[in-house]
MIDRENZA-132126 format. One record per residue (C-alpha): residue number from 1; residue in three letters; chain; x, y, z. Coordinates in steps of 0.1 Angstrom, whole numbers. Example, Ala and Ser with C-alpha at 12.3 -4.5 7.8 and 13.67 -1.06 7.14 Angstrom:
// MIDRENZA-132126
+-----+-----+----+-------+-------+-------+
|   i |  aa | ch |    px |    py |    pz |
+-----+-----+----+-------+-------+-------+
|   1 | ALA |  A |   123 |   -45 |    78 |
|   2 | SER |  A |   137 |   -11 |    71 |
+-----+-----+----+-------+-------+-------+
// end
This chain:
// MIDRENZA-132126
+-----+-----+----+-------+-------+-------+
|   i |  aa | ch |    px |    py |    pz |
+-----+-----+----+-------+-------+-------+
|   1 | UNK |  A |   814 |  1431 |  1264 |
|   2 | UNK |  A |   793 |  1461 |  1273 |
|   3 | UNK |  A |   807 |  1480 |  1243 |
|   4 | UNK |  A |   797 |  1451 |  1220 |
|   5 | UNK |  A |   762 |  1451 |  1235 |
|   6 | UNK |  A |   759 |  1488 |  1230 |
|   7 | UNK |  A |   770 |  1486 |  1193 |
|   8 | UNK |  A |   746 |  1457 |  1187 |
|   9 | UNK |  A |   718 |  1478 |  1202 |
|  10 | UNK |  A |   726 |  1508 |  1181 |
|  11 | UNK |  A |   726 |  1486 |  1150 |
|  12 | UNK |  A |   693 |  1471 |  1159 |
|  13 | UNK |  A |   678 |  1505 |  1167 |
|  14 | UNK |  A |   688 |  1519 |  1133 |
|  15 | UNK |  A |   669 |  1491 |  1114 |
|  16 | UNK |  A |   633 |  1501 |  1117 |
|  17 | UNK |  A |   603 |  1484 |  1103 |
|  18 | UNK |  A |   600 |  1512 |  1077 |
|  19 | UNK |  A |   636 |  1507 |  1066 |
|  20 | UNK |  A |   632 |  1470 |  1064 |
|  21 | UNK |  A |   600 |  1475 |  1043 |
|  22 | UNK |  A |   619 |  1499 |  1021 |
|  23 | UNK |  A |   647 |  1474 |  1015 |
|  24 | UNK |  A |   623 |  1446 |  1006 |
|  25 | UNK |  A |   603 |  1469 |   983 |
|  26 | UNK |  A |   635 |  1478 |   965 |
|  27 | UNK |  A |   644 |  1441 |   961 |
|  28 | UNK |  A |   609 |  1434 |   947 |
|  29 | UNK |  A |   613 |  1463 |   922 |
|  30 | UNK |  A |   646 |  1450 |   911 |
|  31 | UNK |  A |   630 |  1416 |   905 |
|  32 | UNK |  A |   653 |  1399 |   931 |
|  33 | UNK |  A |   622 |  1389 |   952 |
|  34 | UNK |  A |   587 |  1381 |   944 |
|  35 | UNK |  A |   559 |  1398 |   964 |
|  36 | UNK |  A |   552 |  1366 |   983 |
|  37 | UNK |  A |   589 |  1361 |   990 |
|  38 | UNK |  A |   592 |  1397 |  1000 |
|  39 | UNK |  A |   564 |  1394 |  1025 |
|  40 | UNK |  A |   580 |  1363 |  1039 |
|  41 | UNK |  A |   614 |  1380 |  1041 |
|  42 | UNK |  A |   599 |  1410 |  1058 |
|  43 | UNK |  A |   580 |  1388 |  1084 |
|  44 | UNK |  A |   612 |  1368 |  1090 |
|  45 | UNK |  A |   632 |  1399 |  1094 |
|  46 | UNK |  A |   607 |  1414 |  1119 |
|  47 | UNK |  A |   607 |  1382 |  1139 |
|  48 | UNK |  A |   645 |  1382 |  1139 |
|  49 | UNK |  A |   647 |  1419 |  1149 |
|  50 | UNK |  A |   623 |  1412 |  1179 |
|  51 | UNK |  A |   644 |  1381 |  1189 |
|  52 | UNK |  A |   676 |  1402 |  1188 |
|  53 | UNK |  A |   659 |  1430 |  1208 |
|  54 | UNK |  A |   649 |  1405 |  1234 |
|  55 | UNK |  A |   684 |  1389 |  1235 |
|  56 | UNK |  A |   699 |  1424 |  1239 |
|  57 | UNK |  A |   676 |  1432 |  1268 |
|  58 | UNK |  A |   685 |  1399 |  1285 |
|  59 | UNK |  A |   722 |  1405 |  1280 |
|  60 | UNK |  A |   720 |  1440 |  1294 |
|  61 | UNK |  A |   699 |  1428 |  1324 |
|  62 | UNK |  A |   725 |  1401 |  1331 |
|  63 | UNK |  A |   753 |  1427 |  1329 |
|  64 | UNK |  A |   735 |  1450 |  1353 |
|  65 | UNK |  A |   728 |  1421 |  1377 |
|  66 | UNK |  A |   765 |  1411 |  1376 |
|  67 | UNK |  A |   776 |  1447 |  1382 |
|  68 | UNK |  A |   751 |  1450 |  1412 |
|  69 | UNK |  A |   762 |  1417 |  1426 |
|  70 | UNK |  A |   799 |  1425 |  1424 |
|  71 | UNK |  A |   794 |  1458 |  1442 |
|  72 | UNK |  A |   775 |  1442 |  1470 |
|  73 | UNK |  A |   745 |  1465 |  1466 |
|  74 | UNK |  A |   713 |  1455 |  1482 |
|  75 | UNK |  A |   684 |  1452 |  1459 |
|  76 | UNK |  A |   651 |  1469 |  1467 |
|  77 | UNK |  A |   633 |  1436 |  1465 |
|  78 | UNK |  A |   657 |  1421 |  1491 |
|  79 | UNK |  A |   653 |  1451 |  1514 |
|  80 | UNK |  A |   615 |  1450 |  1510 |
|  81 | UNK |  A |   615 |  1413 |  1520 |
|  82 | UNK |  A |   636 |  1420 |  1551 |
|  83 | UNK |  A |   612 |  1448 |  1560 |
|  84 | UNK |  A |   583 |  1425 |  1558 |
|  85 | UNK |  A |   600 |  1399 |  1579 |
|  86 | UNK |  A |   609 |  1425 |  1605 |
|  87 | UNK |  A |   573 |  1437 |  1607 |
|  88 | UNK |  A |   561 |  1401 |  1613 |
|  89 | UNK |  A |   587 |  1397 |  1640 |
|  90 | UNK |  A |   577 |  1430 |  1656 |
|  91 | UNK |  A |   541 |  1419 |  1656 |
|  92 | UNK |  A |   550 |  1386 |  1673 |
|  93 | UNK |  A |   572 |  1403 |  1699 |
|  94 | UNK |  A |   544 |  1428 |  1707 |
|  95 | UNK |  A |   519 |  1400 |  1710 |
|  96 | UNK |  A |   541 |  1381 |  1734 |
|  97 | UNK |  A |   547 |  1413 |  1755 |
|  98 | UNK |  A |   509 |  1420 |  1756 |
|  99 | UNK |  A |   502 |  1384 |  1767 |
| 100 | UNK |  A |   528 |  1387 |  1795 |
| 101 | UNK |  A |   513 |  1420 |  1807 |
| 102 | UNK |  A |   478 |  1404 |  1811 |
+-----+-----+----+-------+-------+-------+
// end
């Protein structure tokens, strides 16, 4: 699965806006597309490229999450939350101790 994602990312990365414009311009020159159709095709292609880029990012994020989860690694956000909770408990304990001393 990871290999497929990597190959998809490489394919997506090689198709730049400039390359897409070049392809559309060539199709217009050959008479296979009108200028208006070319603009529409380019806009649609750019939208599709962004959608694919977003999907790829999501898939990679999911794979990373799965890998982290399967390795039982604590996330920084989880650790930070535990630290906050511990600080709150420490404050409460210290307050109770101070009240008993008075």
